[in-house]
C-alpha positions as a Markdown table, in Angstrom:
| # | Residue | x | y | z |
|---|---|---|---|---|
| 1 | Met | 35.1 | 160.4 | 87.7 |
| 2 | Asn | 34.7 | 162.5 | 90.9 |
| 3 | Leu | 37.3 | 163.1 | 93.6 |
| 4 | Asn | 36.2 | 160.2 | 95.8 |
| 5 | Glu | 36.4 | 157.8 | 92.9 |
| 6 | Glu | 39.9 | 159.1 | 92.0 |
| 7 | Glu | 41.0 | 158.6 | 95.6 |
| 8 | Met | 39.6 | 155.1 | 95.7 |
| 9 | Glu | 41.3 | 154.2 | 92.4 |
| 10 | Gly | 44.6 | 155.6 | 93.8 |
| 11 | Arg | 44.2 | 153.7 | 96.9 |
| 12 | Arg | 43.5 | 150.5 | 95.0 |
| 13 | Val | 46.5 | 151.0 | 92.8 |
| 14 | Met | 48.7 | 151.7 | 95.8 |
| 15 | Ser | 47.3 | 148.6 | 97.5 |
| 16 | Glu | 48.1 | 146.4 | 94.5 |
| 17 | Lys | 51.6 | 147.8 | 94.3 |
| 18 | Thr | 52.0 | 147.2 | 98.1 |
| 19 | Ile | 50.8 | 143.6 | 97.7 |
| 20 | Asp | 53.0 | 143.0 | 94.7 |
| 21 | Leu | 56.0 | 144.5 | 96.6 |
| 22 | Leu | 55.2 | 142.3 | 99.6 |
| 23 | Ile | 54.9 | 139.2 | 97.4 |
| 24 | Phe | 58.1 | 140.2 | 95.6 |
| 25 | Trp | 60.2 | 140.5 | 98.8 |
| 26 | Gly | 58.3 | 137.7 | 100.5 |
| 27 | Ser | 59.3 | 135.3 | 97.7 |
| 28 | Ala | 62.9 | 136.5 | 98.0 |
| 29 | Val | 62.9 | 135.8 | 101.7 |
| 30 | Ala | 61.2 | 132.5 | 101.0 |
| 31 | Ile | 63.9 | 131.6 | 98.5 |
| 32 | Leu | 66.6 | 132.6 | 101.1 |
| 33 | Ile | 65.0 | 130.5 | 103.9 |
| 34 | Leu | 64.3 | 127.5 | 101.7 |
| 35 | Gly | 67.8 | 127.7 | 100.2 |
| 36 | Leu | 69.4 | 127.8 | 103.6 |
| 37 | Ile | 67.3 | 124.8 | 104.7 |
| 38 | Ala | 68.2 | 122.9 | 101.5 |
| 39 | Ile | 71.9 | 123.7 | 102.0 |
| 40 | Lys | 71.8 | 122.3 | 105.5 |
| 41 | Ile | 70.1 | 119.2 | 104.4 |
| 42 | Leu | 72.3 | 118.6 | 101.4 |
| 43 | Thr | 75.5 | 119.1 | 103.3 |
| 44 | Lys | 74.4 | 116.7 | 106.0 |
| 45 | Met | 73.5 | 114.1 | 103.4 |
| 46 | Cys | 76.9 | 114.7 | 101.7 |
| 47 | Leu | 78.7 | 114.3 | 105.0 |
| 48 | Arg | 76.8 | 111.2 | 106.0 |
| 49 | Thr | 77.5 | 109.6 | 102.6 |
| 50 | Leu | 81.2 | 110.4 | 102.7 |
| 51 | Lys | 81.5 | 109.0 | 106.3 |
| 52 | Lys | 80.4 | 105.6 | 104.9 |
| 53 | Thr | 83.4 | 105.5 | 102.6 |
| 54 | Ser | 87.0 | 104.7 | 103.4 |
| 55 | Leu | 88.1 | 108.3 | 102.9 |
| 56 | Asp | 90.0 | 110.1 | 105.6 |
| 57 | Ser | 88.1 | 112.6 | 107.8 |
| 58 | Ala | 90.1 | 115.5 | 106.5 |
| 59 | Val | 89.0 | 114.6 | 102.9 |
| 60 | Tyr | 85.3 | 114.4 | 103.5 |
| 61 | Thr | 85.4 | 117.6 | 105.6 |
| 62 | Phe | 87.1 | 119.4 | 102.8 |
| 63 | Ile | 84.6 | 118.1 | 100.2 |
| 64 | Thr | 81.6 | 118.9 | 102.4 |
| 65 | Asn | 82.9 | 122.5 | 102.9 |
| 66 | Ala | 83.5 | 122.9 | 99.1 |
| 67 | Val | 79.9 | 121.6 | 98.4 |
| 68 | Lys | 78.6 | 124.1 | 101.0 |
| 69 | Val | 80.4 | 127.0 | 99.4 |
| 70 | Met | 79.1 | 126.0 | 95.9 |
| 71 | Leu | 75.5 | 125.8 | 97.2 |
| 72 | Tyr | 75.8 | 129.2 | 98.8 |
| 73 | Ile | 77.0 | 130.7 | 95.6 |
| 74 | Ile | 74.1 | 129.1 | 93.7 |
| 75 | Leu | 71.7 | 130.5 | 96.3 |
| 76 | Ile | 73.1 | 134.0 | 96.0 |
| 77 | Val | 72.8 | 133.9 | 92.2 |
| 78 | Ala | 69.2 | 132.7 | 92.5 |
| 79 | Ile | 68.3 | 135.5 | 94.8 |
| 80 | Leu | 70.0 | 138.2 | 92.7 |
| 81 | Gly | 68.2 | 136.8 | 89.6 |
| 82 | His | 64.9 | 137.0 | 91.5 |
| 83 | Leu | 65.6 | 140.6 | 92.4 |
| 84 | Gly | 66.2 | 141.5 | 88.8 |
| 85 | Ile | 69.9 | 142.2 | 89.3 |
| 86 | Ser | 72.1 | 141.0 | 86.4 |
| 87 | Thr | 74.0 | 138.0 | 87.6 |
| 88 | Ser | 76.4 | 137.9 | 84.6 |
| 89 | Thr | 78.4 | 140.8 | 86.2 |
| 90 | Phe | 78.4 | 139.0 | 89.6 |
| 91 | Ile | 79.6 | 135.7 | 88.0 |
| 92 | Ala | 82.3 | 137.5 | 86.1 |
| 93 | Ile | 83.5 | 139.3 | 89.2 |
| 94 | Leu | 83.4 | 136.0 | 91.1 |
| 95 | Gly | 85.4 | 134.2 | 88.4 |
| 96 | Ala | 88.0 | 137.0 | 88.4 |
| 97 | Met | 88.3 | 136.8 | 92.2 |
| 98 | Gly | 88.6 | 133.0 | 92.0 |
| 99 | Ala | 91.4 | 133.3 | 89.4 |
| 100 | Ala | 93.2 | 135.9 | 91.4 |
| 101 | Ile | 92.9 | 133.8 | 94.6 |
| 102 | Ala | 94.0 | 130.6 | 92.7 |
| 103 | Leu | 97.1 | 132.5 | 91.3 |
| 104 | Ala | 98.0 | 133.9 | 94.7 |
| 105 | Leu | 97.6 | 130.5 | 96.5 |
| 106 | Arg | 98.8 | 128.2 | 93.7 |
| 107 | Asp | 101.4 | 126.6 | 96.0 |
| 108 | Ser | 98.9 | 126.1 | 98.8 |
| 109 | Leu | 96.3 | 124.7 | 96.3 |
| 110 | Ala | 99.0 | 122.3 | 95.0 |
| 111 | Asn | 99.5 | 121.1 | 98.6 |
| 112 | Val | 95.8 | 120.7 | 99.1 |
| 113 | Ala | 95.5 | 118.7 | 95.9 |
| 114 | Gly | 98.5 | 116.6 | 97.1 |
| 115 | Gly | 96.9 | 116.2 | 100.5 |
| 116 | Ile | 93.7 | 114.9 | 98.8 |
| 117 | Ile | 95.8 | 112.4 | 96.7 |
| 118 | Val | 97.7 | 111.3 | 99.9 |
| 119 | Leu | 94.5 | 110.8 | 101.9 |
| 120 | Val | 92.6 | 109.0 | 99.1 |
| 121 | Thr | 95.4 | 106.7 | 97.9 |
| 122 | Lys | 96.8 | 106.2 | 101.4 |
| 123 | Pro | 100.5 | 105.4 | 100.5 |
| 124 | Phe | 101.2 | 105.6 | 104.3 |
| 125 | Lys | 99.3 | 106.0 | 107.5 |
| 126 | Gln | 100.0 | 107.4 | 110.9 |
| 127 | Gly | 102.8 | 105.5 | 112.7 |
| 128 | Asp | 104.5 | 104.3 | 109.4 |
| 129 | Val | 108.2 | 104.9 | 108.9 |
| 130 | Ile | 108.7 | 106.5 | 105.5 |
| 131 | Glu | 111.7 | 107.8 | 103.5 |
| 132 | Leu | 111.2 | 110.9 | 101.4 |
| 133 | Asn | 113.8 | 113.1 | 99.7 |
| 134 | Gly | 116.6 | 111.9 | 101.9 |
| 135 | Val | 114.5 | 112.2 | 105.1 |
| 136 | Thr | 113.4 | 109.2 | 107.2 |
| 137 | Gly | 110.8 | 109.6 | 110.0 |
| 138 | Ile | 107.7 | 108.3 | 111.6 |
| 139 | Val | 104.4 | 109.8 | 110.3 |
| 140 | Glu | 102.7 | 111.7 | 113.1 |
| 141 | Thr | 99.8 | 113.6 | 111.4 |
| 142 | Ile | 98.4 | 113.9 | 107.9 |
| 143 | Asp | 96.7 | 117.1 | 107.1 |
| 144 | Leu | 95.4 | 118.6 | 103.8 |
| 145 | Leu | 98.4 | 120.9 | 103.5 |
| 146 | Val | 101.3 | 119.1 | 105.2 |
| 147 | Thr | 102.4 | 115.8 | 106.7 |
| 148 | Ser | 104.3 | 115.9 | 110.0 |
| 149 | Leu | 107.1 | 113.5 | 110.6 |
| 150 | Lys | 109.2 | 112.7 | 113.7 |
| 151 | Thr | 112.8 | 111.5 | 113.1 |
| 152 | Phe | 114.4 | 108.8 | 115.2 |
| 153 | Asp | 116.4 | 111.5 | 117.0 |
| 154 | Asn | 113.2 | 113.4 | 117.8 |
| 155 | Lys | 113.3 | 116.1 | 115.2 |
| 156 | Ala | 110.0 | 117.5 | 113.9 |
| 157 | Ile | 109.7 | 117.7 | 110.1 |
| 158 | Arg | 106.8 | 119.2 | 108.1 |
| 159 | Val | 106.6 | 118.0 | 104.5 |
| 160 | Pro | 104.2 | 119.8 | 102.0 |
| 161 | Asn | 101.8 | 117.3 | 100.5 |
| 162 | Gly | 102.4 | 118.7 | 97.1 |
| 163 | Thr | 106.0 | 117.5 | 97.4 |
| 164 | Ile | 104.9 | 114.1 | 98.7 |
| 165 | Ser | 102.5 | 113.5 | 95.7 |
| 166 | Thr | 105.3 | 114.1 | 93.2 |
| 167 | Ser | 108.2 | 112.4 | 94.9 |
| 168 | Val | 109.5 | 108.9 | 95.2 |
| 169 | Leu | 108.4 | 107.6 | 98.6 |
| 170 | Val | 109.5 | 104.5 | 100.5 |
| 171 | Asn | 107.2 | 103.1 | 103.1 |
| 172 | Asn | 109.2 | 100.8 | 105.4 |
| 173 | Ser | 106.2 | 99.8 | 107.5 |
| 174 | Gln | 103.6 | 98.9 | 104.8 |
| 175 | Asn | 104.6 | 95.2 | 104.6 |
| 176 | Lys | 104.6 | 93.0 | 107.7 |
| 177 | Glu | 107.9 | 91.3 | 106.8 |
| 178 | Arg | 111.2 | 92.7 | 105.5 |
| 179 | Arg | 114.6 | 91.4 | 104.4 |
| 180 | Val | 117.8 | 92.3 | 106.2 |
| 181 | Asp | 120.9 | 92.4 | 104.0 |
| 182 | Cys | 124.4 | 92.1 | 105.4 |
| 183 | Ser | 127.8 | 91.6 | 103.7 |
| 184 | Phe | 130.8 | 90.1 | 105.5 |
| 185 | Cys | 134.4 | 89.8 | 104.2 |
| 186 | Ile | 136.8 | 86.9 | 104.8 |
| 187 | Ser | 140.4 | 86.4 | 103.8 |
| 188 | Tyr | 141.4 | 84.5 | 100.8 |
| 189 | Asn | 143.2 | 82.1 | 103.1 |
| 190 | Asp | 140.0 | 81.2 | 105.0 |
| 191 | Ser | 137.5 | 78.5 | 104.2 |
| 192 | Ile | 134.3 | 79.7 | 102.5 |
| 193 | Ser | 132.4 | 76.6 | 103.7 |
| 194 | Gln | 133.5 | 77.1 | 107.3 |
| 195 | Ala | 132.5 | 80.8 | 107.1 |
| 196 | Lys | 129.1 | 79.8 | 105.8 |
| 197 | Glu | 128.6 | 77.2 | 108.6 |
| 198 | Ile | 129.4 | 79.9 | 111.2 |
| 199 | Leu | 127.0 | 82.3 | 109.5 |
| 200 | Tyr | 124.2 | 79.7 | 109.6 |
| 201 | Ala | 124.9 | 79.0 | 113.3 |
| 202 | Val | 124.7 | 82.7 | 114.2 |
| 203 | Ile | 121.4 | 83.0 | 112.3 |
| 204 | Glu | 120.0 | 80.0 | 114.3 |
| 205 | Gln | 120.7 | 81.8 | 117.5 |
| 206 | Asn | 118.3 | 84.6 | 116.8 |
| 207 | Lys | 114.6 | 83.8 | 117.2 |
| 208 | Met | 113.5 | 87.0 | 115.4 |
| 209 | Ile | 114.9 | 85.7 | 112.1 |
| 210 | Leu | 112.2 | 83.8 | 110.2 |
| 211 | Lys | 112.6 | 80.3 | 108.9 |
| 212 | Asn | 110.4 | 81.0 | 105.9 |
| 213 | Pro | 111.5 | 82.5 | 103.6 |
| 214 | Glu | 114.8 | 80.7 | 104.3 |
| 215 | Pro | 118.0 | 82.7 | 104.9 |
| 216 | Ile | 120.3 | 83.1 | 101.9 |
| 217 | Ile | 124.1 | 83.0 | 102.2 |
| 218 | Gly | 126.3 | 83.2 | 99.2 |
| 219 | Val | 129.6 | 84.5 | 97.9 |
| 220 | Ala | 128.9 | 88.0 | 96.4 |
| 221 | Gly | 132.3 | 88.6 | 94.9 |
| 222 | Gln | 136.0 | 88.4 | 95.0 |
| 223 | Lys | 137.3 | 91.8 | 96.0 |
| 224 | Asp | 140.9 | 93.2 | 96.0 |
| 225 | Ser | 141.6 | 92.2 | 99.6 |
| 226 | Cys | 138.8 | 89.8 | 100.6 |
| 227 | Ile | 136.0 | 87.5 | 99.6 |
| 228 | Ala | 132.6 | 89.1 | 100.2 |
| 229 | Ile | 129.8 | 86.9 | 101.5 |
| 230 | Asp | 126.2 | 88.1 | 101.5 |
| 231 | Val | 123.7 | 87.2 | 104.2 |
| 232 | Lys | 120.0 | 87.8 | 103.5 |
| 233 | Val | 117.5 | 87.0 | 106.2 |
| 234 | Trp | 113.8 | 87.8 | 106.7 |
| 235 | Cys | 112.1 | 89.1 | 109.9 |
| 236 | Lys | 109.1 | 91.1 | 111.1 |
| 237 | Thr | 109.3 | 94.7 | 110.1 |
| 238 | Asp | 109.5 | 95.9 | 113.7 |
| 239 | Asp | 112.6 | 93.7 | 114.2 |
| 240 | Val | 114.7 | 94.9 | 111.3 |
| 241 | Thr | 117.0 | 97.1 | 113.3 |
| 242 | Asp | 117.5 | 94.6 | 116.1 |
| 243 | Val | 118.3 | 91.8 | 113.6 |
| 244 | Lys | 120.7 | 94.0 | 111.7 |
| 245 | Tyr | 122.7 | 94.9 | 114.8 |
| 246 | Phe | 122.6 | 91.3 | 116.1 |
| 247 | Leu | 124.2 | 89.9 | 112.9 |
| 248 | Glu | 126.9 | 92.6 | 112.6 |
| 249 | Glu | 128.0 | 92.1 | 116.2 |
| 250 | Asn | 127.7 | 88.3 | 116.6 |
| 251 | Val | 129.2 | 87.4 | 113.2 |
| 252 | Lys | 132.3 | 89.4 | 114.2 |
| 253 | Ile | 132.5 | 87.6 | 117.5 |
| 254 | Ala | 132.0 | 84.2 | 115.9 |
| 255 | Phe | 134.6 | 84.8 | 113.2 |
| 256 | Asp | 137.1 | 85.9 | 115.8 |
| 257 | Glu | 136.5 | 82.7 | 117.9 |
| 258 | Ala | 136.9 | 80.5 | 114.8 |
| 259 | Gly | 140.1 | 82.3 | 113.7 |
| 260 | Ile | 138.5 | 83.7 | 110.5 |
| 261 | Ser | 140.0 | 87.1 | 109.8 |
| 262 | Ile | 138.0 | 90.0 | 108.4 |
| 263 | Pro | 140.6 | 91.7 | 106.3 |
| 264 | Tyr | 140.9 | 95.4 | 105.6 |
| 265 | Pro | 142.6 | 97.1 | 102.6 |
| 266 | His | 146.4 | 97.3 | 102.7 |
| 267 | Leu | 148.5 | 99.8 | 100.8 |
| 268 | Asp | 152.0 | 98.8 | 99.8 |
| 269 | Val | 154.4 | 101.7 | 99.2 |
| 270 | His | 157.6 | 101.1 | 97.1 |
| 271 | Val | 160.3 | 103.7 | 97.3 |
| 272 | Lys | 162.8 | 103.8 | 94.4 |
| 273 | Lys | 166.2 | 105.2 | 95.2 |
């Protein structure tokens, strides 16, 4: 083989290597571009599907972002595998980082999990009055991490969702109707039947009190200094406070007008000399 043939063979080999290199890197770029397009399409499909469900917007945004992150990780692993780089080390490092992040953010992750539970199960919604761990307030916002409440005296309270998902919660607004319970005491010298007639008359005066279910009035017990009479009436949930205040005030006025006394405890002191 003469010099010209050697040069031509060298050029041919170099040309083949260049072509192979271009194909190699071109396919890597193609995987990247096609992967990015696929991620965009899949996340849009995921978001469109989730929007058709009854899930809260915060939930399907979180799920869509999580799916997007997973797809990016798959794309990176695919490109590294194509480039001939060992992916086992990368996956091991990624797993260790994930474990470290989960350990450092365990409380926040618990709140995120609680937020998903709250948003999916919907034990309350914005505007509901709830009781939780001794706190009563109106729900203002529900996020993945915390739920914001406003108390009736205008205090702002932020409750971690992890706490909400593991605590006993009372929703005062979920049902359209609620029962108002009151208890009144009369003297042993007073007439029970007369007291009950007065209580029924007071109830009839208030249009917010429902006829069905019917009001219940009955003797609850005989205490040391009085006879306790329970009054149980039903009303719309929004009228609970007004009905409660109405009964407490107007029963006292009606008892006074009828001469029925509301006794209070007495203490007799005997002195021995």
